[in-house]
Every structure is written in C-alpha cells, then in structure tokens.
N, C-alpha and C positions, 0 to 999 in steps of 0.2 A: 729502586727505592728512592723516595723523594727527598730532595737535601734537606728539607725542615725536620723530617722524620729522621735523617741520619745525625743532624744536630742535636735532638731531642734525645736520641738513644746515647750518643757521646756524654753530653753534657748533664743530664739529669741525675746519674748517681753522684757526680762529682758535687754538684751544688748541695744536693740533700745531704751527703755527707759533711759537706763544712756548715750547713745548717745544724745538723745533728751534733757536731763539734762544738757549735755555739750553744746548743740547747746544754749539752753536758756541763759546760763552763758556767752556764747560771748557777749551778747547784754547788759551786765555790765560794758564792757571794756570801753564804750563811755565816762564814768564819768572822765577818765583821760585826756580828753581834752578839759574839760571844763573849766580849770583854777580856779579850787575852791582851798581853802585852805587844808592842808593836813586831819584835821579832817573832814571837810566837804566831802573831797573825799572818805575817808574811809567810813563815814556813808551812802553816795550815792551808793558807790560800795556794802555796805550790803544789801542796799533796794533793789536795782537791782537785786540782787542775791534770792530775796524770791521766786519769780516763781520756780526758778530751785530747790531751798529747798522744796517747797510743792510737786513738782513732785517727788521727791527722798524720801519724807515721805510716799507718795502713793504707790510708788516701794516698801517700807519696808511692808507697809500691804499686797501689792498684793503678794509680795513673799511666804507670809503665808496662806493667802484668796484670790486665784485667781479671784473667782467671784466677790468679793468684791473690789479688784482692777480694774479688768475689767468695773465694773460699775462706780466706781470713775473717771476712763480715759474718758468713753465716756461721763459721766457728765461733767466733765471739758471741754471737746471738744464743747459739746453743749453751756454750758455758754460761752466760747469764741466765738463761732459762732454768738449766740444771741447779743453780746455787740459790734461785730468788723464786722458785716456783710458787711459794706461799702467799706471795704478793702480785696477784694477778695486774694491778694497774701498773706496778712497776715494770711487770715482764712487759705488758703491751707497750710501754711508752718507752723501754729501752730496746727489748730483743725485738720488737716490730721493726724499728727503723733499720736496725743492723740486718734483718733479714732481707729487707727491702731493697737496701743499696747492696748488699750482697748479690741479689738475684738481678738487680740492673746490671752490676758489672759483669756477670756472667753471660747475661744477655748481650752485652756490648762486646765481650770475648767472642760468643758464636756469631755474631752479625759483623764481625771486624772485615772479612772478605767484601761481604756485599758493600759497606760503608766506604771503602776504599775504591771500589769501582766506579 
C-alpha cells in the first residue's frame, strides 16, 4: 500500500470528524440572537455545544480504538436517523457525515495491519 494512501486512510476520518464537530458548533451560535440575559445566553450556548462535545469525545475514543469509534459513529447516525426521519435534509446533513466517518474508521481498523507494514 502506498504511503500517501496510508496517510489518507488514517487522517481522513479524523479530519472529517473535527470538521463535523465544527459544523455542529455553528448551530450553537443562534443563541446570541435570542435576546437572553448574559448568564442565560452562556448557559444556552454551552447546552447547544453538547452534541459537538459528544462527537469530540467519540473521536478521542476512535483515535485509540478505530473499530469502537466506527461502531459508535454509525450507532449515532442510526439514532439520529430514527429520531429525525421526518426531516430528510437534517438526516442527510447530520446522519450522513456520521455514517461516513464511522465507515472510514472501520476501514482504518480493517486496514491497520497493512498500514503498519
């Protein structure tokens, strides 16, 4: 296996996961337009950042155990899909990247022996 392909297989799920966490964090910015007090705005902002924090925690787990991370990301995608199936754009925008990152982590796990050779 080519070294550039090895790097691509290793880094692509990690970079995509960080980009996805940033994307989820953008949704937290809407609390600043609600006209809340400073304390309530900060609290609402932190609450809206919980999904991005969960994605980053799963990324930390996946960085060490790729197959566990792959399964967790796919499970999160399925969970979101079952809860939000009435909103196809939301499902495509949230579950799609979760499935992609999960599949890439599973591929990384399966190709680990070849990558270390």
